[in-house]
Structure formats: structure tokens, C-alpha cells
VOKEVO-822768 format. One record per residue (C-alpha): x, y, z. Coordinates in pm, 1 decimal. Layout:
BEGIN
        x        y        z
        X        Y        Z
...
This chain:
BEGIN
        x        y        z
      0.0      0.0      0.0
    285.5    235.0     87.5
    449.7    157.8   -250.0
    120.9    234.1   -432.3
     86.0    570.6   -254.0
    445.1    656.5   -350.1
    374.5    580.7   -717.0
     58.3    794.6   -710.0
    252.7   1077.0   -545.9
    525.6   1062.3   -808.0
    269.9   1064.9  -1088.1
     98.4   1364.8   -927.4
    429.6   1550.4   -909.1
    506.4   1466.2  -1271.7
    166.7   1592.3  -1387.0
    201.6   1904.0  -1172.6
    547.0   1965.8  -1314.4
    425.7   1930.0  -1670.9
    134.9   2164.3  -1603.5
    368.2   2412.8  -1441.7
    580.2   2414.1  -1757.4
    289.9   2516.7  -1976.4
    303.7   2867.8  -2115.3
     71.8   3161.7  -2151.5
    100.8   3340.1  -2483.0
    -37.8   3686.4  -2551.4
    -69.8   3711.3  -2930.1
     -6.1   4055.2  -3078.9
   -133.2   3996.9  -3430.5
   -485.6   4068.1  -3554.5
   -620.6   3803.5  -3313.4
   -551.5   4029.1  -3013.7
   -860.8   4194.7  -2866.3
   -673.1   4479.9  -2693.3
   -316.4   4542.5  -2806.0
   -259.0   4834.8  -2570.7
   -365.8   4661.2  -2250.8
   -152.8   4361.5  -2353.4
    152.4   4574.4  -2276.8
      3.7   4650.3  -1937.4
    -28.7   4278.1  -1865.4
    336.3   4232.4  -1957.6
    437.8   4510.7  -1717.1
    214.1   4362.1  -1450.6
    387.8   4024.2  -1488.3
    735.9   4179.1  -1479.6
    645.7   4369.0  -1163.7
    561.5   4033.5  -1005.6
    908.1   3899.4  -1098.1
    771.1   3687.2  -1382.8
   1010.9   3684.2  -1677.6
    854.6   3742.2  -2018.6
    985.0   3645.3  -2361.5
    915.1   3898.5  -2635.0
    886.7   3701.1  -2959.5
   1013.1   3953.5  -3210.5
    834.1   3936.6  -3547.0
    629.4   3635.0  -3435.2
    258.3   3708.3  -3465.6
    308.1   4082.7  -3436.5
    558.6   4063.2  -3151.1
    378.8   3829.1  -2911.7
    461.1   3772.2  -2544.4
    526.0   3433.2  -2384.7
    556.4   3357.0  -2013.6
    499.0   3073.3  -1768.1
    130.1   3001.7  -1725.7
    -45.1   3082.9  -1402.1
   -412.6   3113.5  -1317.9
   -336.4   3456.5  -1172.2
   -207.1   3593.1  -1504.0
   -490.4   3429.4  -1695.2
   -745.2   3589.1  -1463.6
   -581.2   3931.4  -1506.2
   -595.9   3892.6  -1884.6
   -968.4   3817.1  -1864.3
  -1031.3   4115.5  -1635.8
   -850.4   4353.3  -1873.3
   -992.9   4203.0  -2191.7
   -659.3   4081.6  -2325.6
   -659.3   3776.5  -2552.5
   -431.4   3490.6  -2445.8
   -368.0   3122.6  -2508.4
   -248.4   2847.1  -2277.2
     -7.7   2623.1  -2463.9
    167.0   2305.0  -2353.6
    541.0   2260.5  -2324.6
    573.2   2084.1  -2659.5
    389.5   2360.3  -2847.4
    594.3   2626.7  -2670.9
    916.8   2451.6  -2767.7
    801.6   2440.8  -3129.4
    747.0   2817.7  -3118.9
   1093.3   2874.4  -2971.7
   1248.6   2651.2  -3237.1
   1072.6   2843.7  -3512.8
   1156.4   3187.4  -3375.9
   1522.4   3104.6  -3319.0
   1581.4   2920.9  -3647.3
   1843.8   3079.6  -3870.8
   1615.4   3109.5  -4171.7
   1351.3   3319.4  -3994.2
   1373.2   3692.1  -3921.3
   1256.7   3637.7  -3565.6
   1415.5   3617.5  -3224.0
   1343.8   3590.9  -2851.5
   1414.1   3893.6  -2634.0
   1399.9   3814.8  -2264.9
   1236.3   4082.6  -2051.0
   1359.1   4064.2  -1694.6
   1246.3   4365.5  -1495.9
    986.8   4637.4  -1549.9
   1160.3   4971.1  -1604.1
   1089.3   5255.3  -1366.0
    918.8   5524.0  -1571.2
    920.4   5901.3  -1543.3
    708.9   6140.5  -1749.2
    834.1   6498.1  -1774.7
    523.4   6715.1  -1748.3
    440.9   7056.2  -1597.3
    219.1   7077.6  -1288.0
   -151.7   7074.8  -1363.4
   -120.9   6917.2  -1706.9
   -417.6   6720.2  -1836.9
   -341.7   6356.0  -1931.0
   -526.4   6392.4  -2261.7
   -279.4   6662.7  -2363.5
     -9.1   6399.8  -2405.7
    -39.1   6073.8  -2599.6
    214.8   5888.1  -2386.4
     37.5   5951.1  -2056.4
   -288.5   5854.4  -2225.8
   -130.9   5525.8  -2334.5
     24.8   5455.9  -1994.5
   -300.7   5526.5  -1809.8
   -507.1   5314.1  -2047.1
   -260.2   5023.5  -2043.0
   -235.2   5052.9  -1661.6
    142.3   5095.5  -1666.9
    269.5   5275.9  -1353.1
    475.6   5592.5  -1388.0
    584.5   5898.6  -1191.6
    579.2   6265.6  -1292.6
    885.6   6486.4  -1290.1
    946.0   6843.8  -1398.2
   1224.7   7099.5  -1393.3
   1280.2   7087.0  -1017.6
   1337.6   6709.9  -1017.5
   1555.8   6721.5  -1329.9
   1779.9   7002.9  -1204.1
   1822.7   6836.4   -864.6
   1948.2   6513.8  -1026.3
   1654.1   6284.3   -958.9
   1647.4   6133.1  -1308.4
   1897.0   5871.9  -1191.8
   1606.3   5699.1  -1015.4
   1444.8   5610.7  -1350.0
   1515.7   5373.3  -1637.5
   1295.4   5548.0  -1894.4
   1199.7   5909.8  -1945.1
    929.6   6057.6  -2166.4
    931.9   6424.7  -2260.8
    588.3   6586.8  -2267.7
    533.6   6801.2  -2579.6
    752.1   7067.5  -2427.2
    919.2   7376.0  -2574.6
   1279.0   7356.1  -2455.3
   1376.5   7677.2  -2635.9
   1202.8   7908.5  -2388.1
    957.7   8048.3  -2644.4
    641.4   7923.3  -2468.8
    542.9   7688.1  -2749.1
    557.9   7961.4  -3016.9
    193.7   8043.5  -2936.6
    262.2   8415.2  -2899.6
    118.0   8513.9  -3237.4
   -211.3   8329.9  -3194.1
   -271.5   8307.2  -2819.6
    -79.1   8573.4  -2625.4
   -405.2   8722.3  -2493.9
   -554.3   8387.6  -2393.6
   -574.6   8313.5  -2018.2
   -422.8   7966.8  -2063.1
   -118.9   8113.1  -2240.0
    -65.8   8384.0  -1980.5
    -97.5   8126.6  -1704.1
    166.8   7909.9  -1873.4
    407.9   8203.5  -1894.7
    360.1   8287.1  -1525.5
    415.6   7924.1  -1426.5
    737.6   7891.5  -1626.5
    877.3   8224.9  -1511.6
    805.2   8139.4  -1148.4
    978.1   7801.6  -1188.9
   1285.6   7964.1  -1343.3
   1308.5   8219.2  -1062.9
   1261.2   7950.6   -796.5
   1549.1   7748.7   -939.7
   1780.6   8050.3   -966.8
   1759.1   8132.4  -1338.8
   1697.9   8479.2  -1478.1
   1519.6   8352.4  -1790.0
   1304.4   8052.8  -1882.1
   1532.0   7979.9  -2177.9
   1831.3   7945.8  -1943.8
   1637.3   7708.7  -1720.0
   1540.9   7491.2  -2016.3
   1901.3   7481.0  -2138.9
   2002.4   7349.4  -1798.7
   1724.2   7091.1  -1818.2
   1830.9   6959.5  -2160.4
   2191.2   6931.5  -2039.6
   2075.8   6722.5  -1742.6
   1866.0   6500.0  -1970.0
   2159.4   6460.7  -2207.8
   2375.2   6341.6  -1917.1
   2096.9   6103.6  -1813.2
   2095.8   5939.5  -2157.6
   2475.3   5932.4  -2182.7
   2487.9   5744.3  -1851.7
   2252.9   5471.1  -1970.9
   1901.8   5617.8  -1964.4
   1630.3   5567.6  -2224.3
   1459.5   5884.8  -2347.1
   1151.2   5908.8  -2567.3
   1008.3   6233.6  -2703.5
    710.6   6324.3  -2920.4
    583.6   6632.3  -3103.5
    764.4   6958.0  -3017.0
    978.7   6793.7  -2749.0
   1182.7   6639.0  -3032.3
   1312.7   6930.0  -3239.4
   1292.2   7190.9  -2961.2
   1518.2   6966.5  -2752.0
   1790.5   6957.2  -3017.3
   1749.3   7327.8  -3094.2
   1802.3   7411.7  -2726.6
   2117.1   7196.9  -2717.2
   2255.6   7356.2  -3033.6
   2182.1   7705.3  -2896.6
   2344.3   7638.9  -2560.9
   2583.3   7933.5  -2603.3
   2357.3   8185.4  -2775.2
   2025.0   8366.9  -2733.5
   1763.0   8268.0  -2991.8
   1458.8   8411.7  -2809.7
   1289.6   8732.3  -2921.9
   1249.2   9010.1  -2663.8
    878.3   8930.1  -2621.8
    988.3   8602.7  -2460.5
   1283.7   8702.7  -2244.6
   1309.7   9081.7  -2241.5
   1625.0   9112.6  -2452.4
   1697.7   9078.0  -2825.8
   1816.8   8774.7  -3017.3
   2190.9   8736.8  -3056.2
   2254.3   8870.7  -3409.4
   2522.1   8603.5  -3463.2
   2309.5   8311.2  -3342.2
   2335.6   8123.2  -3673.2
   2713.1   8097.9  -3650.9
   2694.2   7996.0  -3285.8
   2463.3   7695.3  -3325.4
   2666.4   7385.7  -3233.8
   2533.5   7079.9  -3417.2
   2796.1   6853.0  -3263.4
   2598.8   6865.8  -2938.7
   2261.2   6758.7  -3079.4
   2109.4   6411.5  -3065.8
   1940.5   6376.9  -3404.7
   1944.2   6690.3  -3621.1
   2205.9   6908.6  -3786.2
   2242.1   7200.9  -4029.1
   1891.9   7329.7  -3959.1
   1772.8   7689.7  -3984.8
   1574.5   7851.6  -3705.6
   1244.6   8039.5  -3730.2
   1288.5   8317.2  -3474.1
    980.9   8530.4  -3544.1
    743.9   8519.2  -3244.4
    450.7   8542.1  -3486.0
    535.9   8219.7  -3672.8
    415.0   7893.6  -3518.0
    731.9   7698.4  -3597.7
   1077.5   7646.3  -3451.7
   1287.7   7557.2  -3754.4
   1294.5   7387.4  -4092.9
   1333.0   7046.1  -3928.1
    955.3   7006.3  -3919.4
    748.8   6897.5  -4220.2
    477.4   7151.1  -4300.4
    107.7   7060.6  -4354.8
    119.1   7158.1  -4722.0
    402.4   6907.3  -4771.6
    190.8   6626.0  -4626.8
    -90.4   6666.0  -4876.1
   -395.5   6588.0  -4663.4
   -518.6   6322.0  -4422.8
   -625.5   6070.6  -4687.5
   -268.6   6054.9  -4815.2
    -91.8   6051.6  -4480.7
     62.2   5713.3  -4400.4
    409.7   5605.5  -4296.2
    588.1   5272.8  -4335.1
    783.9   5094.7  -4064.5
   1124.3   4957.6  -4158.9
   1194.5   4585.7  -4133.1
   1501.8   4509.6  -3923.3
   1693.1   4193.2  -3847.4
   1554.1   4066.1  -3518.9
   1871.8   3868.0  -3445.7
   2125.5   4139.7  -3526.9
   1930.6   4462.0  -3465.2
   1723.9   4388.1  -3152.2
   1657.6   4748.2  -3045.5
   1505.7   4879.8  -3372.5
   1321.4   4549.8  -3406.7
   1162.6   4594.8  -3064.1
   1073.5   4956.5  -3134.1
    889.6   4867.2  -3456.5
    693.1   4560.5  -3342.1
    337.9   4588.6  -3475.3
     51.4   4400.7  -3633.4
     76.2   4621.6  -3945.7
    372.4   4781.3  -4121.3
    187.9   5081.5  -4266.2
     49.8   5324.7  -4007.7
   -183.3   5620.5  -4048.4
    -10.0   5955.2  -3993.0
   -112.3   6238.4  -3761.3
    -25.8   6604.7  -3718.5
    146.7   6792.1  -3437.8
    333.5   7111.7  -3375.2
    622.7   6896.8  -3494.2
    469.9   6647.3  -3735.4
    765.9   6483.5  -3910.9
   1132.7   6548.9  -3977.2
   1311.6   6629.2  -4303.9
   1555.3   6347.4  -4371.4
   1820.4   6585.0  -4508.5
   1859.4   6735.9  -4159.7
   1893.1   6402.8  -3972.6
   2241.6   6290.0  -3872.5
   2381.7   5987.4  -4055.0
   2436.8   5810.7  -3723.5
   2061.5   5804.5  -3655.2
   1848.8   5501.4  -3748.3
   1522.8   5577.9  -3928.3
   1240.1   5354.3  -3806.2
    945.5   5488.7  -4007.0
    904.3   5725.2  -4301.3
    665.2   5823.2  -4579.7
    781.5   5622.5  -4877.6
    893.5   5825.3  -5173.9
    947.4   6143.8  -4967.8
   1210.9   6290.9  -4736.3
    960.3   6287.6  -4448.4
   1062.9   6083.3  -4144.9
    811.2   6003.6  -3871.2
   1010.8   5791.9  -3628.8
   1381.8   5755.4  -3548.1
   1621.1   5639.6  -3279.4
   1988.8   5616.1  -3192.6
   2219.0   5537.0  -2905.9
   2400.5   5814.2  -2722.9
   2673.9   5721.0  -2481.7
   2544.3   5420.7  -2287.5
   2178.1   5505.1  -2346.9
   1922.5   5548.1  -2621.9
   1677.7   5808.0  -2745.7
   1380.1   5786.1  -2981.3
   1188.4   6070.1  -3148.8
    832.0   6021.1  -3277.2
    672.3   6305.2  -3472.0
    310.8   6414.0  -3422.4
     84.4   6470.7  -3124.3
   -182.7   6198.2  -3099.5
   -187.5   5887.1  -3324.0
   -568.8   5871.2  -3312.9
   -651.4   6243.6  -3332.5
   -528.8   6361.9  -3670.7
   -510.9   6733.5  -3594.6
   -530.2   6785.3  -3220.0
   -581.6   7144.6  -3101.6
   -571.2   7320.0  -2762.7
   -886.9   7239.4  -2559.4
   -992.2   6954.9  -2790.5
  -1171.7   6670.8  -2607.7
   -955.5   6377.8  -2493.9
   -903.3   6071.3  -2710.2
  -1088.3   5769.6  -2570.4
   -848.2   5479.1  -2612.1
  -1125.3   5229.1  -2547.3
  -1224.5   5315.8  -2904.4
   -867.4   5264.9  -3030.1
   -745.8   4966.5  -2830.8
   -577.4   4815.2  -3138.4
   -406.4   5136.6  -3248.4
    -78.0   5063.8  -3430.8
     32.7   5424.6  -3375.4
     -6.6   5391.2  -2999.4
    168.0   5053.8  -3005.9
    487.5   5227.2  -3114.5
    473.1   5438.0  -2799.4
    433.9   5131.4  -2577.7
    717.5   4949.2  -2757.2
    942.4   5231.2  -2638.3
    817.0   5204.6  -2281.6
    876.2   4829.7  -2274.0
   1210.9   4780.7  -2445.5
   1429.0   4895.2  -2149.6
   1305.2   4580.0  -1974.5
   1524.9   4374.1  -2209.3
   1858.4   4242.1  -2093.9
   2086.5   4544.6  -2075.6
   2395.6   4347.3  -2176.3
   2244.4   4252.0  -2508.6
   2114.7   4602.7  -2576.2
   2460.2   4751.4  -2529.9
   2637.6   4526.5  -2777.6
């Protein structure tokens, strides 16, 4: 009888072991009910010390992890499609993805990155696509602004997003259209008070200090992602570190007449040889940005994602994972970037075919990475001040928003592999 009980116990342990080795797969192709919340599930698992395999180029960049009833229940609660697969089926997927004749690979995600979003006090989440995506996907993040950046607190974070900020100190170039609006005047007062509090005589000088701190953060291994005007205004501020490019209406003194010769393009992340637009009455920073008349209308506005080698180019492959390779475009204060002004060292991730218009790019800098994504809101073609918020429940399979969440997730990959 004792021998029989032992046999039963061993069989039970074998069955339990086999069941424990089954996997939970979150498909990210067209079979996924909610692509955006799928990223949130992945973060949720990582925060519970559950390792996740990102299957690059397999079914839209699917996620695979050890099965548990807890994860399955969370998927059901959030409306995320998943499949429970046995060990044999999982091994077949790994064999396929890692085979030499397939442009696929496995990227192991080990730890959820700690996320910071650079936003001013009192901002509305619907004013920024990234915070909209993070809130909808239920990905935790913390807010930082100039005070935290200047005091060196960025070292606490693995990933930083820049709200659609104006780092040049020109208050978003809204002077011509909105200088008499209460919201604009309130913004000016807020920024001037922050500069004074932190010991700067002008907002532009404060913002220059901020971009230098962020540059150091990236150089030391941070991951920075910017959208809309935070992209080109960031590089403009870096290039103009030693000159005044702000009209007197912004800072009380005139522009340096020699500013063009003093722009230092060796300091910038992505752009070079650009020309500034210094008139306070023109809603533009420079010729980096693609103008609406160059786009040609909403019906013609699409961009194509590049196809990278998953095994040899893991970072761009992660950043472009999607269930489609052609994505609908969208406008912003900075909509897209002219390719002729992008440094050769920068990798282009998405562009409008047959044009010089680049939507999406990335590069390493020092020990870290940065990515720039043009446009304001992937599901609101021409977002304006005081427009109603985008309801992501109506866009839960948005390929444009997926690109944002790829950026949030990729710092979770093994750092050693990313740095090679």
C-alpha cells in the first residue's frame, strides 16, 4: 500500500510539473482583442518577478511567459486575448523563432523599467499621448518636472518621456495666436516662477540646464523618448546652448545677431544644419519640421515601418513591433522630420515612402538610447488646444499607440544585449 501511494505521489508531481511548464502566450497579431492593454499585462507580470519572452516578429511581436491562473485571470479582467499552450507547443514556437532562416528572435524581458514622465504641474493627461497610453494600459509611472531634473533625480528612473515641451524658452511659439488667452498667460507665469525659484533669470536658461541634465541622463545609460515639439525643440536648445535665440517678447532682450554661426550641431542628438524660425509670430521652430502643405492631406498621410533583423538589430526590431507595417499619420506642432537634416548616425524607423519625411527615429548616445516620434496623438489627426480627450477604449488596437508602448517596454530587455 505504501508503495502504491508513492507511485501515485510521483505521478501527481510529474503531472504538476508538466502543467507548471505550460506557457501563456499573448498574441499581438490581428487576433488580439486589446493590443494596448496587452503591454500593461506584460508590465504587470514583470512587476511580479515573472520573466517574459518577447517574440520579435512572431505574430506581431507576441509575449510568452509561464502560465499561471493569476495571469490568466488578469488577462480576462482587462480584456486581453491569451492562449495556454503546452510545453511541446511552446518549444516548437521557440524553435521556429530562433531558427536561422527566420527573421525572428526571442528577447527576454527581466524587470519592469521605472518610468518618469516629464510634465508641468496641472497638465491634463489627454494633452499627451504617452500619458494617455500609460493610463489606459495601466502601466505605472511617476511625474517629474524641472525641479526634479535640475536636482538630479532622473537617476532613479530607467525610462523618461518628454511631454510636448518647448525647450527653447519660447512658450510653445503660441505668442502670435494666443498671447491674450488666459491659458497662455498662465503658462508664462508658471514657467517664469519656476525659473526664478530654481535661480535662473530667464526661462530659456532654465530649459538649457534641463536639456543638459537630460543629455547626461541618456549618456549614462538612460532611455529617453520624445514626441511632437519635445523632439526638435530639444535639439534646438542643445545647439543654442551658447547663444540667445529668443525674441524680446519672450525674455526681455533681443536675439543674438550672430546666433546662426553659434549653433553647435555637434551637441545635438538627431538633427544638424537646420535653420531657425525666430519670429514670435510664426508657429514653428525651424525647418526640421514637415509643413502641412508638404503632407498633402489626411487621406494621403501614411508612414511605413522599416523591417530590421531581429537577431542582429534587436533594439530597432523591438521599437517597430506591430501588427501592421503601414500606419496612419497624424499632425502635431512637430509632425515629421526632413531626412536631409537628420544625422547619418541616426536610425530611421518609419518614413513616408517616396518622400524625405521621417516620422520615427532612434539612436544610441553614450550608454543610453533616445527615440523621437513626430506628431501629437496617433488617433486624433489634428489635435488642437482644448480639444476633447481621445478615448483609447475606441482605439485599443491602435498601431500608432503601439509604437509608444514598444518604447516604454524595451528597457526591460537584458541590458547586456542592448549595449552590444
